[in-house]
PyMOL CGO cylinders between C-alpha atoms (Angstrom):
from pymol import cmd
from pymol.cgo import CYLINDER

trace = [
    CYLINDER, 14.48, 5.80, -5.45, 12.30, 2.82, -6.17, 0.3, 1, 1, 1, 1, 1, 1,
    CYLINDER, 12.30, 2.82, -6.17, 13.38, 0.47, -8.92, 0.3, 1, 1, 1, 1, 1, 1,
    CYLINDER, 13.38, 0.47, -8.92, 11.13, -1.25, -11.45, 0.3, 1, 1, 1, 1, 1, 1,
    CYLINDER, 11.13, -1.25, -11.45, 11.05, -4.59, -9.61, 0.3, 1, 1, 1, 1, 1, 1,
    CYLINDER, 11.05, -4.59, -9.61, 10.07, -3.07, -6.26, 0.3, 1, 1, 1, 1, 1, 1,
    CYLINDER, 10.07, -3.07, -6.26, 7.51, -0.86, -7.96, 0.3, 1, 1, 1, 1, 1, 1,
    CYLINDER, 7.51, -0.86, -7.96, 5.93, -3.84, -9.71, 0.3, 1, 1, 1, 1, 1, 1,
    CYLINDER, 5.93, -3.84, -9.71, 5.36, -5.53, -6.32, 0.3, 1, 1, 1, 1, 1, 1,
    CYLINDER, 5.36, -5.53, -6.32, 3.76, -2.38, -4.97, 0.3, 1, 1, 1, 1, 1, 1,
    CYLINDER, 3.76, -2.38, -4.97, 1.52, -1.89, -8.00, 0.3, 1, 1, 1, 1, 1, 1,
    CYLINDER, 1.52, -1.89, -8.00, 0.49, -5.54, -7.86, 0.3, 1, 1, 1, 1, 1, 1,
    CYLINDER, 0.49, -5.54, -7.86, -0.60, -4.97, -4.25, 0.3, 1, 1, 1, 1, 1, 1,
    CYLINDER, -0.60, -4.97, -4.25, -2.60, -1.95, -5.42, 0.3, 1, 1, 1, 1, 1, 1,
    CYLINDER, -2.60, -1.95, -5.42, -4.26, -3.86, -8.26, 0.3, 1, 1, 1, 1, 1, 1,
    CYLINDER, -4.26, -3.86, -8.26, -7.19, -5.02, -6.12, 0.3, 1, 1, 1, 1, 1, 1,
    CYLINDER, -7.19, -5.02, -6.12, -10.30, -2.90, -5.46, 0.3, 1, 1, 1, 1, 1, 1,
    CYLINDER, -10.30, -2.90, -5.46, -10.56, -3.94, -1.81, 0.3, 1, 1, 1, 1, 1, 1,
    CYLINDER, -10.56, -3.94, -1.81, -6.92, -3.12, -1.14, 0.3, 1, 1, 1, 1, 1, 1,
    CYLINDER, -6.92, -3.12, -1.14, -7.32, 0.28, -2.81, 0.3, 1, 1, 1, 1, 1, 1,
    CYLINDER, -7.32, 0.28, -2.81, -10.28, 0.99, -0.55, 0.3, 1, 1, 1, 1, 1, 1,
    CYLINDER, -10.28, 0.99, -0.55, -8.23, -0.03, 2.48, 0.3, 1, 1, 1, 1, 1, 1,
    CYLINDER, -8.23, -0.03, 2.48, -5.46, 2.36, 1.39, 0.3, 1, 1, 1, 1, 1, 1,
    CYLINDER, -5.46, 2.36, 1.39, -8.08, 5.10, 1.07, 0.3, 1, 1, 1, 1, 1, 1,
    CYLINDER, -8.08, 5.10, 1.07, -9.38, 4.37, 4.58, 0.3, 1, 1, 1, 1, 1, 1,
    CYLINDER, -9.38, 4.37, 4.58, -5.88, 4.44, 6.04, 0.3, 1, 1, 1, 1, 1, 1,
    CYLINDER, -5.88, 4.44, 6.04, -5.20, 7.81, 4.41, 0.3, 1, 1, 1, 1, 1, 1,
    CYLINDER, -5.20, 7.81, 4.41, -7.44, 9.33, 7.08, 0.3, 1, 1, 1, 1, 1, 1,
    CYLINDER, -7.44, 9.33, 7.08, -5.93, 7.70, 10.16, 0.3, 1, 1, 1, 1, 1, 1,
    CYLINDER, -5.93, 7.70, 10.16, -4.42, 4.61, 11.73, 0.3, 1, 1, 1, 1, 1, 1,
    CYLINDER, -4.42, 4.61, 11.73, -7.10, 1.92, 12.08, 0.3, 1, 1, 1, 1, 1, 1,
    CYLINDER, -7.10, 1.92, 12.08, -7.48, -1.40, 13.83, 0.3, 1, 1, 1, 1, 1, 1,
    CYLINDER, -7.48, -1.40, 13.83, -8.40, -4.43, 11.78, 0.3, 1, 1, 1, 1, 1, 1,
    CYLINDER, -8.40, -4.43, 11.78, -11.86, -4.49, 13.38, 0.3, 1, 1, 1, 1, 1, 1,
    CYLINDER, -11.86, -4.49, 13.38, -12.61, -0.97, 12.10, 0.3, 1, 1, 1, 1, 1, 1,
    CYLINDER, -12.61, -0.97, 12.10, -11.49, -1.89, 8.59, 0.3, 1, 1, 1, 1, 1, 1,
    CYLINDER, -11.49, -1.89, 8.59, -13.53, -5.10, 8.64, 0.3, 1, 1, 1, 1, 1, 1,
    CYLINDER, -13.53, -5.10, 8.64, -16.73, -3.20, 9.54, 0.3, 1, 1, 1, 1, 1, 1,
    CYLINDER, -16.73, -3.20, 9.54, -16.62, -1.42, 6.17, 0.3, 1, 1, 1, 1, 1, 1,
    CYLINDER, -16.62, -1.42, 6.17, -16.50, -4.56, 4.04, 0.3, 1, 1, 1, 1, 1, 1,
    CYLINDER, -16.50, -4.56, 4.04, -18.63, -7.63, 3.44, 0.3, 1, 1, 1, 1, 1, 1,
    CYLINDER, -18.63, -7.63, 3.44, -15.66, -9.96, 3.83, 0.3, 1, 1, 1, 1, 1, 1,
    CYLINDER, -15.66, -9.96, 3.83, -14.51, -12.42, 6.46, 0.3, 1, 1, 1, 1, 1, 1,
    CYLINDER, -14.51, -12.42, 6.46, -11.68, -11.80, 8.90, 0.3, 1, 1, 1, 1, 1, 1,
    CYLINDER, -11.68, -11.80, 8.90, -9.41, -14.32, 7.10, 0.3, 1, 1, 1, 1, 1, 1,
    CYLINDER, -9.41, -14.32, 7.10, -10.01, -12.48, 3.82, 0.3, 1, 1, 1, 1, 1, 1,
    CYLINDER, -10.01, -12.48, 3.82, -9.10, -9.18, 5.46, 0.3, 1, 1, 1, 1, 1, 1,
    CYLINDER, -9.10, -9.18, 5.46, -5.97, -10.79, 6.88, 0.3, 1, 1, 1, 1, 1, 1,
    CYLINDER, -5.97, -10.79, 6.88, -5.02, -11.94, 3.37, 0.3, 1, 1, 1, 1, 1, 1,
    CYLINDER, -5.02, -11.94, 3.37, -5.36, -8.39, 2.00, 0.3, 1, 1, 1, 1, 1, 1,
    CYLINDER, -5.36, -8.39, 2.00, -3.49, -6.86, 4.94, 0.3, 1, 1, 1, 1, 1, 1,
    CYLINDER, -3.49, -6.86, 4.94, -0.66, -9.37, 4.51, 0.3, 1, 1, 1, 1, 1, 1,
    CYLINDER, -0.66, -9.37, 4.51, -0.23, -8.29, 0.89, 0.3, 1, 1, 1, 1, 1, 1,
    CYLINDER, -0.23, -8.29, 0.89, -0.30, -4.60, 1.84, 0.3, 1, 1, 1, 1, 1, 1,
    CYLINDER, -0.30, -4.60, 1.84, 2.18, -5.01, 4.69, 0.3, 1, 1, 1, 1, 1, 1,
    CYLINDER, 2.18, -5.01, 4.69, 4.55, -7.27, 2.73, 0.3, 1, 1, 1, 1, 1, 1,
    CYLINDER, 4.55, -7.27, 2.73, 4.61, -4.75, -0.12, 0.3, 1, 1, 1, 1, 1, 1,
    CYLINDER, 4.61, -4.75, -0.12, 5.58, -2.08, 2.41, 0.3, 1, 1, 1, 1, 1, 1,
    CYLINDER, 5.58, -2.08, 2.41, 2.56, 0.11, 1.72, 0.3, 1, 1, 1, 1, 1, 1,
    CYLINDER, 2.56, 0.11, 1.72, 1.12, -0.43, 5.20, 0.3, 1, 1, 1, 1, 1, 1,
    CYLINDER, 1.12, -0.43, 5.20, 2.77, -0.71, 8.59, 0.3, 1, 1, 1, 1, 1, 1,
    CYLINDER, 2.77, -0.71, 8.59, 1.24, -2.95, 11.24, 0.3, 1, 1, 1, 1, 1, 1,
    CYLINDER, 1.24, -2.95, 11.24, 1.69, -2.87, 14.99, 0.3, 1, 1, 1, 1, 1, 1,
    CYLINDER, 1.69, -2.87, 14.99, 0.25, -4.98, 17.76, 0.3, 1, 1, 1, 1, 1, 1,
    CYLINDER, 0.25, -4.98, 17.76, -1.86, -3.17, 20.36, 0.3, 1, 1, 1, 1, 1, 1,
    CYLINDER, -1.86, -3.17, 20.36, -2.88, -5.80, 22.88, 0.3, 1, 1, 1, 1, 1, 1,
    CYLINDER, -2.88, -5.80, 22.88, -5.19, -8.23, 21.11, 0.3, 1, 1, 1, 1, 1, 1,
    CYLINDER, -5.19, -8.23, 21.11, -5.60, -5.88, 18.14, 0.3, 1, 1, 1, 1, 1, 1,
    CYLINDER, -5.60, -5.88, 18.14, -3.47, -5.09, 15.15, 0.3, 1, 1, 1, 1, 1, 1,
    CYLINDER, -3.47, -5.09, 15.15, -3.40, -1.46, 14.09, 0.3, 1, 1, 1, 1, 1, 1,
    CYLINDER, -3.40, -1.46, 14.09, -2.51, -0.39, 10.57, 0.3, 1, 1, 1, 1, 1, 1,
    CYLINDER, -2.51, -0.39, 10.57, -1.22, 2.83, 9.06, 0.3, 1, 1, 1, 1, 1, 1,
    CYLINDER, -1.22, 2.83, 9.06, 0.10, 3.92, 5.70, 0.3, 1, 1, 1, 1, 1, 1,
    CYLINDER, 0.10, 3.92, 5.70, 3.84, 3.95, 5.18, 0.3, 1, 1, 1, 1, 1, 1,
    CYLINDER, 3.84, 3.95, 5.18, 4.00, 7.63, 4.21, 0.3, 1, 1, 1, 1, 1, 1,
    CYLINDER, 4.00, 7.63, 4.21, 7.68, 7.42, 3.27, 0.3, 1, 1, 1, 1, 1, 1,
    CYLINDER, 7.68, 7.42, 3.27, 6.97, 4.72, 0.68, 0.3, 1, 1, 1, 1, 1, 1,
    CYLINDER, 6.97, 4.72, 0.68, 3.89, 6.57, -0.58, 0.3, 1, 1, 1, 1, 1, 1,
    CYLINDER, 3.89, 6.57, -0.58, 6.13, 9.58, -1.25, 0.3, 1, 1, 1, 1, 1, 1,
    CYLINDER, 6.13, 9.58, -1.25, 8.64, 7.38, -3.09, 0.3, 1, 1, 1, 1, 1, 1,
    CYLINDER, 8.64, 7.38, -3.09, 5.85, 5.95, -5.26, 0.3, 1, 1, 1, 1, 1, 1,
    CYLINDER, 5.85, 5.95, -5.26, 4.75, 9.45, -6.23, 0.3, 1, 1, 1, 1, 1, 1,
    CYLINDER, 4.75, 9.45, -6.23, 8.31, 10.37, -7.20, 0.3, 1, 1, 1, 1, 1, 1,
    CYLINDER, 8.31, 10.37, -7.20, 8.72, 7.11, -9.16, 0.3, 1, 1, 1, 1, 1, 1,
    CYLINDER, 8.72, 7.11, -9.16, 5.47, 7.72, -11.08, 0.3, 1, 1, 1, 1, 1, 1,
    CYLINDER, 5.47, 7.72, -11.08, 6.53, 11.26, -11.86, 0.3, 1, 1, 1, 1, 1, 1,
    CYLINDER, 6.53, 11.26, -11.86, 9.89, 10.03, -13.15, 0.3, 1, 1, 1, 1, 1, 1,
    CYLINDER, 9.89, 10.03, -13.15, 8.54, 7.25, -15.34, 0.3, 1, 1, 1, 1, 1, 1,
    CYLINDER, 8.54, 7.25, -15.34, 5.80, 9.44, -16.83, 0.3, 1, 1, 1, 1, 1, 1,
    CYLINDER, 5.80, 9.44, -16.83, 7.98, 12.38, -17.83, 0.3, 1, 1, 1, 1, 1, 1,
    CYLINDER, 7.98, 12.38, -17.83, 10.80, 12.89, -20.27, 0.3, 1, 1, 1, 1, 1, 1,
    CYLINDER, 10.80, 12.89, -20.27, 14.06, 13.25, -18.38, 0.3, 1, 1, 1, 1, 1, 1,
    CYLINDER, 14.06, 13.25, -18.38, 17.79, 12.87, -19.10, 0.3, 1, 1, 1, 1, 1, 1,
    CYLINDER, 17.79, 12.87, -19.10, 17.87, 9.48, -17.32, 0.3, 1, 1, 1, 1, 1, 1,
    CYLINDER, 17.87, 9.48, -17.32, 14.79, 8.11, -19.08, 0.3, 1, 1, 1, 1, 1, 1,
    CYLINDER, 14.79, 8.11, -19.08, 15.04, 4.45, -20.12, 0.3, 1, 1, 1, 1, 1, 1,
    CYLINDER, 15.04, 4.45, -20.12, 14.26, 5.50, -23.72, 0.3, 1, 1, 1, 1, 1, 1,
    CYLINDER, 14.26, 5.50, -23.72, 17.60, 7.33, -23.86, 0.3, 1, 1, 1, 1, 1, 1,
    CYLINDER, 17.60, 7.33, -23.86, 19.70, 4.31, -22.93, 0.3, 1, 1, 1, 1, 1, 1,
]
cmd.load_cgo(trace, "trace")
């Protein structure tokens, strides 16, 4: 299970409109950086900045494919985030309010 500190890093990565749009794009399929860049009015260094935040948070996995970098969602972490949100938004025996 995710803890509060790890979750805060993830939610900070998600707190940007461009990064949310990138996550949405990656929900459809693995994409190369060039395909992601085509959808935005940003420079390649700006895209790299956003992708660094997404990969360092663990939300996105990156792999080299020749000269290109291909990105995909980390589905395992996405599932953990959903469980974490469910746990912190519902009353349960291990809720922090019962400590």
